[in-house]
Biopython code that builds the backbone (N, CA, C, O; Angstrom):
import numpy as np
from Bio.PDB.StructureBuilder import StructureBuilder

atoms = [
    (1, "MET", "N", (210.739, -63.785, 157.776)),
    (1, "MET", "CA", (210.841, -62.594, 158.606)),
    (1, "MET", "C", (212.182, -62.618, 159.341)),
    (1, "MET", "O", (212.635, -63.667, 159.799)),
    (2, "ILE", "N", (212.796, -61.463, 159.443)),
    (2, "ILE", "CA", (214.039, -61.327, 160.194)),
    (2, "ILE", "C", (213.707, -61.370, 161.689)),
    (2, "ILE", "O", (212.768, -60.720, 162.148)),
    (3, "THR", "N", (214.486, -62.137, 162.429)),
    (3, "THR", "CA", (214.265, -62.251, 163.874)),
    (3, "THR", "C", (214.651, -60.940, 164.553)),
    (3, "THR", "O", (215.792, -60.498, 164.417)),
    (4, "PRO", "N", (213.733, -60.309, 165.278)),
    (4, "PRO", "CA", (214.068, -59.076, 165.989)),
    (4, "PRO", "C", (215.221, -59.312, 166.972)),
    (4, "PRO", "O", (215.333, -60.382, 167.571)),
    (5, "HIS", "N", (216.059, -58.310, 167.122)),
    (5, "HIS", "CA", (217.272, -58.397, 167.934)),
    (5, "HIS", "C", (217.027, -58.941, 169.344)),
    (5, "HIS", "O", (217.752, -59.847, 169.753)),
    (6, "PRO", "N", (216.047, -58.443, 170.113)),
    (6, "PRO", "CA", (215.868, -58.962, 171.473)),
    (6, "PRO", "C", (215.522, -60.450, 171.509)),
    (6, "PRO", "O", (215.944, -61.163, 172.419)),
    (7, "ILE", "N", (214.769, -60.912, 170.539)),
    (7, "ILE", "CA", (214.396, -62.327, 170.492)),
    (7, "ILE", "C", (215.617, -63.165, 170.134)),
    (7, "ILE", "O", (215.844, -64.223, 170.721)),
    (8, "ARG", "N", (216.395, -62.694, 169.176)),
    (8, "ARG", "CA", (217.636, -63.392, 168.808)),
    (8, "ARG", "C", (218.576, -63.471, 170.014)),
    (8, "ARG", "O", (219.175, -64.516, 170.267)),
    (9, "GLN", "N", (218.705, -62.362, 170.763)),
    (9, "GLN", "CA", (219.562, -62.355, 171.953)),
    (9, "GLN", "C", (219.040, -63.335, 173.011)),
    (9, "GLN", "O", (219.832, -64.033, 173.643)),
    (10, "PHE", "N", (217.737, -63.394, 173.210)),
    (10, "PHE", "CA", (217.113, -64.327, 174.155)),
    (10, "PHE", "C", (217.513, -65.762, 173.821)),
    (10, "PHE", "O", (217.920, -66.516, 174.705)),
    (11, "VAL", "N", (217.399, -66.137, 172.555)),
    (11, "VAL", "CA", (217.731, -67.492, 172.110)),
    (11, "VAL", "C", (219.224, -67.749, 172.267)),
    (11, "VAL", "O", (219.624, -68.780, 172.807)),
    (12, "GLU", "N", (220.052, -66.816, 171.796)),
    (12, "GLU", "CA", (221.504, -67.003, 171.859)),
    (12, "GLU", "C", (221.994, -67.109, 173.303)),
    (12, "GLU", "O", (222.814, -67.971, 173.618)),
    (13, "ALA", "N", (221.499, -66.243, 174.175)),
    (13, "ALA", "CA", (221.923, -66.278, 175.581)),
    (13, "ALA", "C", (221.519, -67.595, 176.232)),
    (13, "ALA", "O", (222.290, -68.176, 176.996)),
    (14, "THR", "N", (220.308, -68.068, 175.931)),
    (14, "THR", "CA", (219.870, -69.361, 176.458)),
    (14, "THR", "C", (220.807, -70.466, 175.986)),
    (14, "THR", "O", (221.287, -71.265, 176.790)),
    (15, "ASN", "N", (221.064, -70.509, 174.692)),
    (15, "ASN", "CA", (221.877, -71.585, 174.131)),
    (15, "ASN", "C", (223.319, -71.545, 174.635)),
    (15, "ASN", "O", (223.976, -72.582, 174.726)),
    (16, "GLU", "N", (223.804, -70.368, 174.956)),
    (16, "GLU", "CA", (225.174, -70.217, 175.461)),
    (16, "GLU", "C", (225.257, -70.380, 176.979)),
    (16, "GLU", "O", (226.354, -70.421, 177.536)),
    (17, "GLY", "N", (224.113, -70.473, 177.648)),
    (17, "GLY", "CA", (224.098, -70.566, 179.097)),
    (17, "GLY", "C", (224.552, -69.283, 179.768)),
    (17, "GLY", "O", (225.115, -69.308, 180.862)),
    (18, "ALA", "N", (224.304, -68.162, 179.105)),
    (18, "ALA", "CA", (224.761, -66.844, 179.566)),
    (18, "ALA", "C", (223.636, -66.154, 180.343)),
    (18, "ALA", "O", (222.840, -65.407, 179.773)),
    (19, "THR", "N", (223.585, -66.414, 181.643)),
    (19, "THR", "CA", (222.478, -65.930, 182.468)),
    (19, "THR", "C", (222.363, -64.411, 182.471)),
    (19, "THR", "O", (221.263, -63.889, 182.291)),
    (20, "GLU", "N", (223.444, -63.695, 182.666)),
    (20, "GLU", "CA", (223.373, -62.237, 182.710)),
    (20, "GLU", "C", (222.898, -61.660, 181.380)),
    (20, "GLU", "O", (222.093, -60.729, 181.358)),
    (21, "ALA", "N", (223.388, -62.201, 180.286)),
    (21, "ALA", "CA", (222.940, -61.747, 178.964)),
    (21, "ALA", "C", (221.465, -62.067, 178.771)),
    (21, "ALA", "O", (220.724, -61.264, 178.205)),
    (22, "PHE", "N", (221.031, -63.242, 179.241)),
    (22, "PHE", "CA", (219.630, -63.632, 179.148)),
    (22, "PHE", "C", (218.754, -62.632, 179.897)),
    (22, "PHE", "O", (217.787, -62.111, 179.342)),
    (23, "LEU", "N", (219.093, -62.365, 181.156)),
    (23, "LEU", "CA", (218.291, -61.432, 181.958)),
    (23, "LEU", "C", (218.311, -60.033, 181.369)),
    (23, "LEU", "O", (217.344, -59.285, 181.509)),
    (24, "GLY", "N", (219.401, -59.676, 180.715)),
    (24, "GLY", "CA", (219.526, -58.359, 180.093)),
    (24, "GLY", "C", (218.635, -58.155, 178.883)),
    (24, "GLY", "O", (218.544, -57.042, 178.365)),
    (25, "THR", "N", (217.971, -59.217, 178.419)),
    (25, "THR", "CA", (217.053, -59.057, 177.282)),
    (25, "THR", "C", (215.691, -58.530, 177.723)),
    (25, "THR", "O", (214.872, -58.158, 176.883)),
    (26, "PHE", "N", (215.436, -58.494, 179.051)),
    (26, "PHE", "CA", (214.133, -58.097, 179.584)),
    (26, "PHE", "C", (214.155, -56.689, 180.170)),
    (26, "PHE", "O", (215.184, -56.239, 180.674)),
    (27, "THR", "N", (213.020, -55.992, 180.103)),
    (27, "THR", "CA", (212.862, -54.735, 180.825)),
    (27, "THR", "C", (212.860, -55.052, 182.318)),
    (27, "THR", "O", (212.624, -56.195, 182.710)),
    (28, "ALA", "N", (213.119, -54.058, 183.143)),
    (28, "ALA", "CA", (213.183, -54.269, 184.598)),
    (28, "ALA", "C", (211.873, -54.806, 185.158)),
    (28, "ALA", "O", (211.878, -55.568, 186.124)),
    (29, "ASP", "N", (210.741, -54.411, 184.552)),
    (29, "ASP", "CA", (209.425, -54.833, 185.063)),
    (29, "ASP", "C", (208.725, -55.829, 184.131)),
    (29, "ASP", "O", (207.498, -55.933, 184.139)),
    (30, "ALA", "N", (209.493, -56.547, 183.343)),
    (30, "ALA", "CA", (208.920, -57.497, 182.381)),
    (30, "ALA", "C", (208.094, -58.562, 183.088)),
    (30, "ALA", "O", (208.280, -58.845, 184.272)),
    (31, "VAL", "N", (207.179, -59.138, 182.324)),
    (31, "VAL", "CA", (206.343, -60.246, 182.808)),
    (31, "VAL", "C", (206.613, -61.452, 181.917)),
    (31, "VAL", "O", (206.637, -61.345, 180.691)),
    (32, "LEU", "N", (206.817, -62.611, 182.560)),
    (32, "LEU", "CA", (206.964, -63.873, 181.863)),
    (32, "LEU", "C", (205.883, -64.803, 182.406)),
    (32, "LEU", "O", (205.797, -65.031, 183.613)),
    (33, "ILE", "N", (205.067, -65.332, 181.514)),
    (33, "ILE", "CA", (204.006, -66.265, 181.899)),
    (33, "ILE", "C", (204.292, -67.581, 181.202)),
    (33, "ILE", "O", (204.304, -67.657, 179.973)),
    (34, "ASP", "N", (204.524, -68.623, 181.999)),
    (34, "ASP", "CA", (204.850, -69.945, 181.487)),
    (34, "ASP", "C", (203.712, -70.890, 181.854)),
    (34, "ASP", "O", (203.644, -71.373, 182.984)),
    (35, "TRP", "N", (202.829, -71.153, 180.916)),
    (35, "TRP", "CA", (201.680, -72.019, 181.130)),
    (35, "TRP", "C", (200.928, -71.624, 182.398)),
    (35, "TRP", "O", (200.586, -72.473, 183.220)),
    (36, "GLY", "N", (200.679, -70.334, 182.543)),
    (36, "GLY", "CA", (199.883, -69.831, 183.651)),
    (36, "GLY", "C", (200.691, -69.395, 184.861)),
    (36, "GLY", "O", (200.184, -68.643, 185.693)),
    (37, "ARG", "N", (201.927, -69.844, 184.983)),
    (37, "ARG", "CA", (202.779, -69.392, 186.096)),
    (37, "ARG", "C", (203.343, -68.018, 185.728)),
    (37, "ARG", "O", (203.926, -67.843, 184.658)),
    (38, "ARG", "N", (203.162, -67.049, 186.623)),
    (38, "ARG", "CA", (203.523, -65.666, 186.332)),
    (38, "ARG", "C", (204.782, -65.264, 187.103)),
    (38, "ARG", "O", (204.900, -65.502, 188.305)),
    (39, "PHE", "N", (205.724, -64.643, 186.368)),
    (39, "PHE", "CA", (206.969, -64.135, 186.934)),
    (39, "PHE", "C", (207.099, -62.672, 186.516)),
    (39, "PHE", "O", (207.025, -62.353, 185.329)),
    (40, "ARG", "N", (207.295, -61.779, 187.497)),
    (40, "ARG", "CA", (207.376, -60.345, 187.191)),
    (40, "ARG", "C", (208.730, -59.819, 187.643)),
    (40, "ARG", "O", (209.180, -60.068, 188.762)),
    (41, "GLY", "N", (209.364, -59.084, 186.738)),
    (41, "GLY", "CA", (210.648, -58.466, 187.041)),
    (41, "GLY", "C", (211.808, -59.441, 186.876)),
    (41, "GLY", "O", (211.622, -60.658, 186.878)),
    (42, "ARG", "N", (212.992, -58.889, 186.734)),
    (42, "ARG", "CA", (214.173, -59.713, 186.461)),
    (42, "ARG", "C", (214.477, -60.706, 187.578)),
    (42, "ARG", "O", (214.972, -61.798, 187.296)),
    (43, "LYS", "N", (214.197, -60.366, 188.832)),
    (43, "LYS", "CA", (214.492, -61.292, 189.928)),
    (43, "LYS", "C", (213.665, -62.571, 189.795)),
    (43, "LYS", "O", (214.200, -63.674, 189.910)),
    (44, "GLN", "N", (212.362, -62.423, 189.555)),
    (44, "GLN", "CA", (211.512, -63.609, 189.401)),
    (44, "GLN", "C", (211.814, -64.333, 188.096)),
    (44, "GLN", "O", (211.766, -65.562, 188.045)),
    (45, "ILE", "N", (212.123, -63.590, 187.047)),
    (45, "ILE", "CA", (212.481, -64.225, 185.773)),
    (45, "ILE", "C", (213.775, -65.022, 185.947)),
    (45, "ILE", "O", (213.935, -66.079, 185.338)),
    (46, "ALA", "N", (214.698, -64.523, 186.775)),
    (46, "ALA", "CA", (215.938, -65.257, 187.066)),
    (46, "ALA", "C", (215.622, -66.586, 187.745)),
    (46, "ALA", "O", (216.277, -67.593, 187.475)),
    (47, "GLU", "N", (214.625, -66.594, 188.620)),
    (47, "GLU", "CA", (214.217, -67.844, 189.278)),
    (47, "GLU", "C", (213.663, -68.833, 188.257)),
    (47, "GLU", "O", (213.994, -70.018, 188.293)),
    (48, "TRP", "N", (212.818, -68.346, 187.347)),
    (48, "TRP", "CA", (212.294, -69.197, 186.281)),
    (48, "TRP", "C", (213.436, -69.713, 185.406)),
    (48, "TRP", "O", (213.464, -70.889, 185.042)),
    (49, "ASN", "N", (214.361, -68.841, 185.076)),
    (49, "ASN", "CA", (215.492, -69.221, 184.238)),
    (49, "ASN", "C", (216.294, -70.361, 184.883)),
    (49, "ASN", "O", (216.727, -71.288, 184.199)),
    (50, "ALA", "N", (216.484, -70.282, 186.198)),
    (50, "ALA", "CA", (217.254, -71.302, 186.910)),
    (50, "ALA", "C", (216.535, -72.645, 186.954)),
    (50, "ALA", "O", (217.176, -73.695, 186.918)),
    (51, "SER", "N", (215.208, -72.614, 187.031)),
    (51, "SER", "CA", (214.456, -73.863, 187.160)),
    (51, "SER", "C", (213.952, -74.426, 185.838)),
    (51, "SER", "O", (213.724, -75.630, 185.728)),
    (52, "ASP", "N", (213.774, -73.568, 184.827)),
    (52, "ASP", "CA", (213.096, -74.010, 183.598)),
    (52, "ASP", "C", (213.836, -73.712, 182.303)),
    (52, "ASP", "O", (213.375, -74.127, 181.239)),
    (53, "ASN", "N", (214.963, -73.013, 182.348)),
    (53, "ASN", "CA", (215.600, -72.609, 181.102)),
    (53, "ASN", "C", (217.096, -72.935, 181.142)),
    (53, "ASN", "O", (217.472, -74.090, 180.942)),
    (54, "ILE", "N", (217.938, -71.964, 181.390)),
    (54, "ILE", "CA", (219.379, -72.217, 181.413)),
    (54, "ILE", "C", (219.730, -73.237, 182.496)),
    (54, "ILE", "O", (220.646, -74.039, 182.314)),
    (55, "GLY", "N", (219.022, -73.214, 183.603)),
    (55, "GLY", "CA", (219.289, -74.149, 184.688)),
    (55, "GLY", "C", (219.078, -75.603, 184.326)),
    (55, "GLY", "O", (219.597, -76.489, 185.006)),
    (56, "VAL", "N", (218.329, -75.868, 183.270)),
    (56, "VAL", "CA", (218.130, -77.240, 182.786)),
    (56, "VAL", "C", (218.729, -77.415, 181.379)),
    (56, "VAL", "O", (218.311, -78.281, 180.610)),
    (57, "GLN", "N", (219.713, -76.571, 181.074)),
    (57, "GLN", "CA", (220.479, -76.641, 179.824)),
    (57, "GLN", "C", (219.596, -76.654, 178.576)),
    (57, "GLN", "O", (219.826, -77.426, 177.645)),
    (58, "SER", "N", (218.585, -75.788, 178.573)),
    (58, "SER", "CA", (217.712, -75.697, 177.401)),
    (58, "SER", "C", (218.496, -75.206, 176.195)),
    (58, "SER", "O", (219.392, -74.369, 176.302)),
    (59, "ASN", "N", (218.132, -75.749, 175.056)),
    (59, "ASN", "CA", (218.663, -75.283, 173.779)),
    (59, "ASN", "C", (217.455, -74.965, 172.915)),
    (59, "ASN", "O", (216.565, -75.798, 172.749)),
    (60, "LEU", "N", (217.427, -73.754, 172.365)),
    (60, "LEU", "CA", (216.274, -73.274, 171.606)),
    (60, "LEU", "C", (216.608, -73.149, 170.126)),
    (60, "LEU", "O", (217.715, -72.754, 169.761)),
    (61, "ARG", "N", (215.651, -73.486, 169.286)),
    (61, "ARG", "CA", (215.776, -73.295, 167.843)),
    (61, "ARG", "C", (214.470, -72.712, 167.329)),
    (61, "ARG", "O", (213.397, -73.286, 167.517)),
    (62, "ILE", "N", (214.579, -71.565, 166.681)),
    (62, "ILE", "CA", (213.383, -70.910, 166.124)),
    (62, "ILE", "C", (212.925, -71.659, 164.885)),
    (62, "ILE", "O", (213.706, -71.918, 163.970)),
    (63, "ILE", "N", (211.645, -72.001, 164.874)),
    (63, "ILE", "CA", (211.044, -72.662, 163.716)),
    (63, "ILE", "C", (210.358, -71.636, 162.820)),
    (63, "ILE", "O", (210.520, -71.665, 161.600)),
    (64, "SER", "N", (209.589, -70.727, 163.428)),
    (64, "SER", "CA", (208.889, -69.703, 162.645)),
    (64, "SER", "C", (208.578, -68.500, 163.524)),
    (64, "SER", "O", (208.515, -68.600, 164.750)),
    (65, "ILE", "N", (208.389, -67.372, 162.875)),
    (65, "ILE", "CA", (208.008, -66.124, 163.555)),
    (65, "ILE", "C", (206.901, -65.465, 162.755)),
    (65, "ILE", "O", (206.986, -65.343, 161.533)),
    (66, "VAL", "N", (205.859, -65.043, 163.460)),
    (66, "VAL", "CA", (204.760, -64.298, 162.838)),
    (66, "VAL", "C", (204.499, -63.070, 163.692)),
    (66, "VAL", "O", (204.377, -63.172, 164.913)),
    (67, "ARG", "N", (204.412, -61.909, 163.053)),
    (67, "ARG", "CA", (204.073, -60.685, 163.781)),
    (67, "ARG", "C", (202.568, -60.506, 163.747)),
    (67, "ARG", "O", (201.943, -60.601, 162.690)),
    (68, "SER", "N", (201.985, -60.246, 164.923)),
    (68, "SER", "CA", (200.541, -60.098, 165.011)),
    (68, "SER", "C", (200.190, -59.197, 166.179)),
    (68, "SER", "O", (200.650, -59.416, 167.299)),
    (69, "ASP", "N", (199.382, -58.189, 165.921)),
    (69, "ASP", "CA", (198.891, -57.282, 166.969)),
    (69, "ASP", "C", (200.018, -56.696, 167.810)),
    (69, "ASP", "O", (199.882, -56.581, 169.028)),
    (70, "GLY", "N", (201.127, -56.324, 167.178)),
    (70, "GLY", "CA", (202.229, -55.687, 167.882)),
    (70, "GLY", "C", (203.124, -56.628, 168.652)),
    (70, "GLY", "O", (204.039, -56.181, 169.344)),
    (71, "ALA", "N", (202.879, -57.930, 168.546)),
    (71, "ALA", "CA", (203.710, -58.918, 169.235)),
    (71, "ALA", "C", (204.282, -59.887, 168.201)),
    (71, "ALA", "O", (203.900, -59.861, 167.031)),
    (72, "TYR", "N", (205.194, -60.733, 168.644)),
    (72, "TYR", "CA", (205.808, -61.735, 167.776)),
    (72, "TYR", "C", (205.509, -63.115, 168.349)),
    (72, "TYR", "O", (205.894, -63.434, 169.474)),
    (73, "ARG", "N", (204.824, -63.916, 167.566)),
    (73, "ARG", "CA", (204.554, -65.301, 167.969)),
    (73, "ARG", "C", (205.643, -66.167, 167.345)),
    (73, "ARG", "O", (205.782, -66.240, 166.124)),
    (74, "VAL", "N", (206.406, -66.814, 168.209)),
    (74, "VAL", "CA", (207.570, -67.576, 167.775)),
    (74, "VAL", "C", (207.351, -69.047, 168.116)),
    (74, "VAL", "O", (207.116, -69.404, 169.270)),
    (75, "ARG", "N", (207.432, -69.880, 167.103)),
    (75, "ARG", "CA", (207.385, -71.333, 167.321)),
    (75, "ARG", "C", (208.822, -71.773, 167.591)),
    (75, "ARG", "O", (209.730, -71.503, 166.805)),
    (76, "ILE", "N", (209.009, -72.459, 168.726)),
    (76, "ILE", "CA", (210.350, -72.807, 169.203)),
    (76, "ILE", "C", (210.446, -74.316, 169.405)),
    (76, "ILE", "O", (209.511, -74.940, 169.908)),
    (77, "ALA", "N", (211.573, -74.897, 169.012)),
    (77, "ALA", "CA", (211.889, -76.277, 169.357)),
    (77, "ALA", "C", (212.858, -76.227, 170.534)),
    (77, "ALA", "O", (213.857, -75.509, 170.496)),
    (78, "VAL", "N", (212.556, -76.992, 171.577)),
    (78, "VAL", "CA", (213.350, -76.983, 172.806)),
    (78, "VAL", "C", (213.905, -78.373, 173.060)),
    (78, "VAL", "O", (213.187, -79.369, 172.967)),
    (79, "THR", "N", (215.201, -78.430, 173.384)),
    (79, "THR", "CA", (215.821, -79.655, 173.859)),
    (79, "THR", "C", (216.600, -79.328, 175.123)),
    (79, "THR", "O", (216.903, -78.162, 175.374)),
    (80, "GLY", "N", (216.922, -80.318, 175.907)),
    (80, "GLY", "CA", (217.687, -80.110, 177.135)),
    (80, "GLY", "C", (217.243, -81.088, 178.205)),
    (80, "GLY", "O", (216.711, -82.157, 177.907)),
    (81, "ASN", "N", (217.468, -80.711, 179.455)),
    (81, "ASN", "CA", (217.141, -81.574, 180.581)),
    (81, "ASN", "C", (215.837, -81.180, 181.272)),
    (81, "ASN", "O", (215.591, -81.560, 182.416)),
    (82, "GLY", "N", (215.011, -80.420, 180.570)),
    (82, "GLY", "CA", (213.686, -80.036, 181.052)),
    (82, "GLY", "C", (212.684, -80.411, 179.979)),
    (82, "GLY", "O", (212.671, -81.544, 179.496)),
    (83, "PHE", "N", (211.839, -79.449, 179.605)),
    (83, "PHE", "CA", (210.867, -79.658, 178.534)),
    (83, "PHE", "C", (211.602, -79.935, 177.231)),
    (83, "PHE", "O", (212.585, -79.266, 176.911)),
    (84, "ASN", "N", (211.131, -80.909, 176.490)),
    (84, "ASN", "CA", (211.636, -81.193, 175.150)),
    (84, "ASN", "C", (210.442, -81.266, 174.211)),
    (84, "ASN", "O", (209.472, -81.979, 174.471)),
    (85, "GLY", "N", (210.525, -80.523, 173.125)),
    (85, "GLY", "CA", (209.440, -80.505, 172.152)),
    (85, "GLY", "C", (209.299, -79.115, 171.577)),
    (85, "GLY", "O", (210.197, -78.282, 171.698)),
    (86, "GLU", "N", (208.163, -78.873, 170.950)),
    (86, "GLU", "CA", (207.884, -77.573, 170.351)),
    (86, "GLU", "C", (206.826, -76.842, 171.163)),
    (86, "GLU", "O", (205.979, -77.456, 171.813)),
    (87, "GLY", "N", (206.895, -75.520, 171.111)),
    (87, "GLY", "CA", (205.908, -74.696, 171.771)),
    (87, "GLY", "C", (205.914, -73.301, 171.193)),
    (87, "GLY", "O", (206.769, -72.953, 170.378)),
    (88, "ASP", "N", (204.956, -72.509, 171.621)),
    (88, "ASP", "CA", (204.845, -71.132, 171.148)),
    (88, "ASP", "C", (205.240, -70.167, 172.246)),
    (88, "ASP", "O", (204.857, -70.331, 173.404)),
    (89, "MET", "N", (206.005, -69.166, 171.872)),
    (89, "MET", "CA", (206.376, -68.070, 172.754)),
    (89, "MET", "C", (205.913, -66.788, 172.081)),
    (89, "MET", "O", (206.239, -66.535, 170.922)),
    (90, "THR", "N", (205.150, -65.979, 172.810)),
    (90, "THR", "CA", (204.691, -64.702, 172.269)),
    (90, "THR", "C", (205.431, -63.586, 172.991)),
    (90, "THR", "O", (205.272, -63.394, 174.196)),
    (91, "PHE", "N", (206.240, -62.857, 172.237)),
    (91, "PHE", "CA", (207.075, -61.785, 172.758)),
    (91, "PHE", "C", (206.443, -60.433, 172.449)),
    (91, "PHE", "O", (206.005, -60.191, 171.324)),
    (92, "THR", "N", (206.396, -59.561, 173.440)),
    (92, "THR", "CA", (206.064, -58.153, 173.234)),
    (92, "THR", "C", (207.329, -57.380, 173.561)),
    (92, "THR", "O", (207.948, -57.584, 174.606)),
    (93, "LEU", "N", (207.702, -56.490, 172.654)),
    (93, "LEU", "CA", (208.957, -55.762, 172.796)),
    (93, "LEU", "C", (208.717, -54.316, 173.183)),
    (93, "LEU", "O", (207.697, -53.716, 172.841)),
    (94, "ASP", "N", (209.680, -53.776, 173.899)),
    (94, "ASP", "CA", (209.727, -52.357, 174.243)),
    (94, "ASP", "C", (211.103, -51.886, 173.803)),
    (94, "ASP", "O", (212.077, -51.994, 174.549)),
    (95, "GLY", "N", (211.173, -51.366, 172.590)),
    (95, "GLY", "CA", (212.469, -51.000, 172.014)),
    (95, "GLY", "C", (213.301, -52.253, 171.801)),
    (95, "GLY", "O", (212.880, -53.179, 171.109)),
    (96, "ASP", "N", (214.496, -52.275, 172.408)),
    (96, "ASP", "CA", (215.402, -53.418, 172.242)),
    (96, "ASP", "C", (215.303, -54.404, 173.406)),
    (96, "ASP", "O", (216.222, -55.195, 173.619)),
    (97, "LEU", "N", (214.213, -54.370, 174.153)),
    (97, "LEU", "CA", (214.046, -55.276, 175.282)),
    (97, "LEU", "C", (212.695, -55.970, 175.219)),
    (97, "LEU", "O", (211.768, -55.499, 174.559)),
    (98, "ILE", "N", (212.600, -57.082, 175.908)),
    (98, "ILE", "CA", (211.361, -57.847, 175.998)),
    (98, "ILE", "C", (210.572, -57.339, 177.202)),
    (98, "ILE", "O", (211.081, -57.339, 178.323)),
    (99, "SER", "N", (209.332, -56.906, 176.973)),
    (99, "SER", "CA", (208.495, -56.449, 178.090)),
    (99, "SER", "C", (207.520, -57.531, 178.545)),
    (99, "SER", "O", (207.032, -57.502, 179.675)),
    (100, "SER", "N", (207.241, -58.484, 177.658)),
    (100, "SER", "CA", (206.313, -59.555, 178.010)),
    (100, "SER", "C", (206.664, -60.790, 177.186)),
    (100, "SER", "O", (206.968, -60.704, 175.997)),
    (101, "LEU", "N", (206.611, -61.943, 177.855)),
    (101, "LEU", "CA", (206.801, -63.228, 177.174)),
    (101, "LEU", "C", (205.759, -64.188, 177.728)),
    (101, "LEU", "O", (205.690, -64.425, 178.934)),
    (102, "VAL", "N", (204.947, -64.737, 176.823)),
    (102, "VAL", "CA", (203.935, -65.714, 177.207)),
    (102, "VAL", "C", (204.287, -67.019, 176.518)),
    (102, "VAL", "O", (204.386, -67.084, 175.293)),
    (103, "ILE", "N", (204.474, -68.057, 177.322)),
    (103, "ILE", "CA", (204.814, -69.381, 176.820)),
    (103, "ILE", "C", (203.586, -70.257, 176.954)),
    (103, "ILE", "O", (203.003, -70.369, 178.033)),
    (104, "ALA", "N", (203.191, -70.885, 175.836)),
    (104, "ALA", "CA", (202.001, -71.743, 175.836)),
    (104, "ALA", "C", (202.195, -72.919, 174.907)),
    (104, "ALA", "O", (201.301, -73.754, 174.772)),
]
sb = StructureBuilder()
sb.init_structure("model")
sb.init_model(0)
sb.init_chain("A")
sb.init_seg("    ")
for serial, (resi, resn, name, xyz) in enumerate(atoms, 1):
    if name == "N":
        sb.init_residue(resn, " ", resi, " ")
    sb.init_atom(name, np.array(xyz, "f"), 0.0, 1.0, " ", f" {name:<3s}", serial, name[0])
structure = sb.get_structure()
């Protein structure tokens, strides 16, 4: 499956440490849920990004993508100074932006 543009941008911005580009992948009222912790809107997502993503030099590599029920379940390998290992990210898109991301 071809990686949808917003998901590709999310990964590329993370890997490049490009915070503004990363935040620009989300809708203004997007929701990010990371193992039960909920972040709503770009301001809260920016806080998560600083503590759990670009702020800990995360590097992401897509392993697989499956489309299901209007969302994309992406298996991701993560390395950096935070979480290291594989996990699933479920993206819901609104046009060219991410409206919801659930990390589990």
